[in-house]
C-alpha positions in Angstrom: -8.0 -5.9 42.7 -10.1 -7.2 39.9 -9.8 -5.8 36.4 -13.5 -5.6 35.4 -12.9 -5.7 31.7 -10.9 -8.9 32.0 -13.6 -10.3 34.3 -16.3 -9.6 31.6 -14.1 -11.3 28.9 -13.7 -14.3 31.2 -17.4 -14.5 31.8 -18.2 -14.3 28.1 -15.7 -17.1 27.5 -18.5 -19.2 29.0 -20.5 -18.6 25.8 -23.8 -19.9 27.2 -25.5 -18.1 30.1 -25.6 -20.3 33.1 -26.6 -20.3 36.8 -23.9 -17.8 37.8 -24.1 -15.2 35.0 -26.5 -13.8 32.5 -26.0 -11.4 29.6 -28.4 -8.8 28.1 -28.4 -6.5 25.1 -29.8 -3.8 27.3 -32.1 -3.2 30.3 -34.8 -0.6 30.7 -35.4 0.5 34.3 -37.7 3.4 33.3 -40.6 1.1 32.5 -42.3 -1.4 34.9 -41.8 -4.4 32.6 -38.1 -3.7 32.2 -37.7 -3.1 35.9 -39.5 -6.4 36.7 -37.4 -8.5 34.3 -34.2 -7.0 35.8 -35.4 -7.8 39.3 -36.3 -11.3 38.3 -32.7 -12.0 37.0 -31.1 -10.4 40.1 -33.3 -12.6 42.4 -32.6 -15.8 40.4 -28.9 -15.3 40.3 -28.8 -14.4 44.0 -30.8 -17.5 45.1 -28.8 -19.8 42.8 -25.4 -18.6 44.2 -25.6 -18.3 48.0 -21.8 -18.7 48.4 -20.3 -16.7 45.6 -20.8 -13.6 43.5 -23.0 -13.8 40.4 -23.1 -11.4 37.4 -25.3 -9.8 34.8 -23.4 -8.4 31.8 -25.3 -5.7 29.8 -24.4 -4.6 26.3 -23.7 -7.9 24.7 -25.6 -9.5 21.7 -27.2 -12.7 23.0 -26.6 -15.0 20.1 -23.3 -13.7 18.7 -21.7 -12.7 22.0 -20.6 -9.5 20.3 -19.9 -6.6 22.7 -22.0 -3.6 21.4 -22.1 -1.6 24.6 -24.8 0.6 26.2 -25.0 4.2 27.4 -23.2 5.2 30.6 -25.6 4.5 33.5 -24.7 6.3 36.7 -27.7 5.2 38.9 -26.0 4.8 42.2 -29.5 4.2 43.8 -30.0 0.9 42.0 -29.5 -0.8 45.4 -32.6 1.1 46.6 -34.6 -0.4 43.8 -33.6 -3.9 44.9 -34.2 -3.2 48.6 -37.7 -1.8 47.9 -39.0 -5.0 46.1 -37.3 -7.8 47.9 -37.2 -9.6 51.2 -33.6 -10.5 52.0 -32.3 -8.3 49.1 -28.7 -9.1 47.9 -26.1 -6.4 47.8 -25.5 -5.4 44.2 -23.3 -3.0 42.3 -23.7 -1.6 38.8 -20.4 -0.6 37.2 -19.6 1.0 33.8 -16.7 -0.8 32.2 -14.7 0.8 29.4 -13.8 -1.2 26.3 -11.4 0.7 23.9 -13.1 -0.6 20.8 -16.5 0.9 21.7 -17.5 4.5 20.9 -16.6 7.0 23.6 -20.1 7.3 25.0 -20.6 3.5 25.2 -19.6 1.1 28.0 -20.4 -2.4 29.1 -22.6 -2.6 32.2 -21.5 -5.1 34.9 -24.0 -5.9 37.7 -22.3 -7.9 40.5 -24.6 -9.6 42.9 -22.8 -10.5 46.2 -23.2 -13.9 47.9 -26.4 -14.0 50.0 -27.1 -17.0 52.1 -30.7 -16.0 52.7 -33.5 -16.7 50.1 -34.6 -13.6 48.2 -38.2 -13.2 47.2 -40.6 -10.4 46.2 -42.1 -8.3 49.0 -44.8 -6.9 46.7 -46.2 -7.4 43.2 -44.0 -6.2 40.4 -45.6 -6.2 36.9 -47.0 -9.8 36.4 -44.9 -11.3 39.2 -46.9 -11.7 42.4 -45.9 -11.0 45.9 -43.7 -13.8 47.5 -42.5 -15.1 44.1 -39.1 -16.7 44.3 -36.8 -17.1 41.2 -33.9 -19.5 40.6 -31.6 -20.1 37.6 -32.2 -23.3 35.7 -29.4 -23.4 33.2 -29.6 -20.1 31.3 -33.2 -19.3 32.4 -34.6 -17.5 35.4 -37.5 -19.5 36.6 -40.3 -18.6 39.1 -41.3 -20.8 42.0 -44.0 -20.0 44.5 -42.3 -21.8 47.3 -38.6 -22.0 48.0 -36.7 -25.1 46.9 -33.3 -26.3 47.8 -30.6 -25.6 45.2 -27.2 -27.2 45.7 -24.5 -24.6 45.0 -22.0 -25.8 42.4 -20.5 -22.6 41.3 -18.2 -21.3 44.0 -15.0 -23.0 42.6 -15.7 -21.9 39.1 -16.5 -18.2 40.0 -13.5 -18.0 42.3 -11.3 -19.2 39.4 -12.8 -16.7 37.0 -12.3 -13.8 39.5 -8.7 -14.9 40.2 -7.9 -14.9 36.4 -9.2 -11.4 36.2 -6.7 -10.0 38.8 -5.1 -6.8 37.7 -1.3 -6.5 37.0 1.2 -3.9 36.0 0.9 -4.5 32.3 -2.9 -4.2 32.4 -2.6 -0.9 34.3 0.0 0.6 32.0 -2.0 -0.5 28.9 -5.1 1.0 30.5 -3.4 4.4 31.0 -2.0 4.4 27.4 -5.5 3.4 26.1 -7.1 6.2 28.0 -4.7 8.9 26.9 -5.0 7.8 23.3 -8.7 7.5 23.5 -9.0 11.1 24.7 -6.2 12.8 22.7 -8.5 15.6 21.5 -9.3 16.5 25.1 -7.3 17.7 28.1 -6.3 14.4 29.8 -4.4 13.7 33.0 -3.9 11.0 35.6 -2.8 10.6 39.3 -1.6 7.8 41.4 -3.0 7.5 44.9 -1.2 5.6 47.6 1.2 4.1 45.0 -1.6 1.8 44.0 -4.7 3.4 42.5 -4.3 5.0 39.1 -7.1 7.4 38.2 -7.4 9.1 34.8 -9.7 11.9 33.8 -10.3 13.9 30.6 -12.5 16.8 29.5 -12.7 20.1 27.7 -11.6 23.0 29.9 -13.8 26.1 30.3 -12.9 29.2 32.2 -16.1 30.8 33.6 -15.3 33.8 35.7 -12.4 32.8 38.0 -13.3 29.1 38.0 -12.2 26.3 35.7 -14.8 23.7 34.6 -14.7 20.6 32.5 -17.3 19.4 30.0 -17.3 16.1 28.0 -15.8 14.5 31.1 -14.6 10.9 31.6 -13.2 9.6 34.9 -11.9 6.1 35.0 -10.2 4.0 37.7 -7.6 2.2 35.5 -6.9 -0.6 37.9 -10.5 -1.9 37.4 -11.2 -0.4 33.9 -14.2 1.1 35.7 -15.7 4.4 34.5 -16.8 6.4 37.5 -18.3 9.3 35.6 -19.3 10.3 32.1 -21.1 13.4 30.9 -21.5 14.7 27.4 -22.8 18.2 28.3 -22.8 19.0 32.0 -20.0 21.0 33.6 -17.7 19.5 36.2 -15.2 20.8 38.7 -12.3 18.5 39.9 -10.3 18.7 43.1 -7.9 16.3 44.5 -5.7 15.7 47.6 -3.3 13.0 48.7 -6.1 10.7 49.7 -9.1 11.7 47.7 -10.5 12.8 44.3 -13.6 15.1 44.2 -15.9 15.6 41.2 -18.7 18.1 41.5 -21.2 18.1 38.7 -23.2 21.2 37.6 -26.2 21.7 35.4 -26.5 24.7 33.1 -30.1 25.9 33.3 -32.0 29.0 32.3 -34.3 30.7 29.9 -33.1 32.4 26.8 -29.9 34.3 27.5 -30.1 34.1 31.3 -28.2 30.9 32.1 -26.7 29.8 35.4 -24.7 26.8 36.7 -26.5 24.8 39.5 -24.6 22.2 41.5 -26.1 18.8 41.0 -24.0 16.2 42.8 -20.7 15.8 44.5 -18.8 12.5 44.2 -15.8 11.8 46.4 -13.5 8.8 46.0 -11.6 8.1 49.2 -8.5 5.9 48.7 -7.4 3.8 51.7 -3.9 2.5 52.6 -5.2 -1.0 52.8 -5.9 -1.4 49.1 -9.5 -0.4 49.2 -11.5 2.7 48.2 -14.9 4.1 49.0 -17.2 6.3 46.9 -19.3 8.9 48.8 -22.0 11.0 47.1 -23.8 14.1 48.1 -26.9 15.4 46.2 -26.8 19.2 46.0 -29.5 20.2 43.5 -31.8 23.1 44.2 -33.5 23.8 40.8 -34.5 27.3 39.8 -38.2 28.3 40.1 -40.1 30.3 37.5 -43.4 32.1 37.1 -46.2 29.8 36.0 -47.0 32.0 32.9 -43.4 31.8 31.8 -43.4 28.0 32.2 -46.6 27.7 30.2 -45.2 29.7 27.4 -42.1 27.5 27.3 -44.2 24.3 27.4 -46.4 25.5 24.5 -43.3 26.4 22.4 -41.8 23.0 22.9 -45.1 21.2 22.0 -45.3 23.3 18.8 -41.7 22.2 17.8 -42.6 18.6 18.4 -45.7 18.9 16.2 -43.5 20.3 13.5 -41.3 17.2 13.7 -44.3 14.9 13.8 -45.7 16.4 10.6 -42.2 16.3 8.9 -42.3 20.1 8.3 -39.1 22.0 7.5 -37.9 23.9 10.6 -36.6 27.5 10.3 -33.1 28.2 11.3 -34.4 29.7 14.6 -36.5 26.5 15.2 -33.5 24.3 14.5 -31.5 26.1 17.2 -34.5 25.9 19.6 -35.0 22.2 19.1 -31.5 21.5 20.5 -32.5 23.0 23.9 -36.0 21.5 23.9 -35.2 18.7 26.4 -33.6 21.1 28.9 -36.7 23.4 28.7 -39.0 20.5 29.3 -36.8 19.6 32.3 -37.3 23.1 33.7 -41.0 22.6 33.5 -40.8 19.2 35.2 -38.6 20.6 38.0 -41.2 23.2 38.5 -43.9 20.5 39.0 -45.7 21.0 35.7 -47.7 17.7 35.5 -47.8 17.1 31.8 -44.2 18.0 31.0 -42.6 14.5 31.7 -44.9 12.6 29.3 -44.3 15.1 26.6 -40.5 14.9 27.1 -40.6 11.1 26.9 -42.8 11.2 23.8 -40.3 13.5 22.1 -37.6 10.8 22.1 -38.2 9.2 18.7 -38.5 12.5 16.9 -35.3 13.9 18.4 -33.4 10.6 17.7 -34.4 10.8 14.0 -32.8 14.2 13.5 -29.6 14.4 11.5 -28.1 16.7 14.1 -27.6 14.5 17.2 -27.3 17.4 19.6 -30.9 17.4 20.7 -30.9 13.6 21.3 -27.7 13.8 23.3 -29.3 16.6 25.3 -32.4 14.4 25.8 -30.3 11.5 27.3 -28.4 13.9 29.6 -31.7 15.4 30.8 -33.1 11.9 31.5 -30.0 11.1 33.5 -30.4 14.3 35.6 -34.1 13.6 36.2 -33.3 10.1 37.2 -30.9 11.4 39.9 -33.5 13.9 41.1 -36.2 11.2 41.3 -34.1 8.7 43.3 -32.8 11.4 45.7 -36.3 12.6 46.4 
């Protein structure tokens, strides 16, 4: 089993990007340009490494090699993005890797691109990259070629050695559990060992709602790999476990004014096998509440008024300061009820919410965008 944090450190020891790994400060898959650049690097790394894994490390300063981290990114549908734009798409995996020196909400993103003997190329135009474009790595650059060219693979021995050096051991596992417990000492933290091999830790703030227990501010990490399976700053989560599996069901708290209700969003099940492997299964559960059009229009206008107040640097009343914290969620209700202008207004609110002294509204904005991304990819 590979310790992903150690793997990233070993990759970064190769200070210059090369034909089997690249590093980025961040990626932006919400815009066409950012999506196209990400796909370009995936294509180039895949074609340049037909017999070994290749990697993209996200959350690292390019020049200084400093690990600065990025927000947790739980887009399990990223393979669908690759499949939709490529002929002969490689199998890829995006993992959130915990580093104890980073703030709690930050991780390092690790994209692993599996060996693919077939040439990968664009099946349709993506931004300025035309259909049939093929990319390869030339040193630290991803270069386009209109027609395929033979690249002699020279990386297999090097990558095999890097992965071998990143193998997990008892000390790394014990250190990982201690790090996790120390990191989350202000929350309710626990762990379990599955099949005498897999160590899973989780932490959160417990809430008793009716007869049910829920967690908020949840972290779930597979210590053997230093891989964060789940992170949420606001949403509620229920946890169940058995001898062979760990189940995490995420809920979204939605409503208008005082009428709030928990709606199941997604269930993740980690199945642990006796042969040293595990499998993650996901089930999308979300059925958003539907509201009267007049009510939605009133909410939409109220939100727009608050944003105008922020744009004009006007002082908010105490009531408006409370309302601004819930503004992203109310925009999301409008979006889920198919109000066409709500998403652009929500996206445009980002810089104004980010500039507020109280970070609550901006944290809520990031959580709302995460939920909407799940809804988009599952539809």
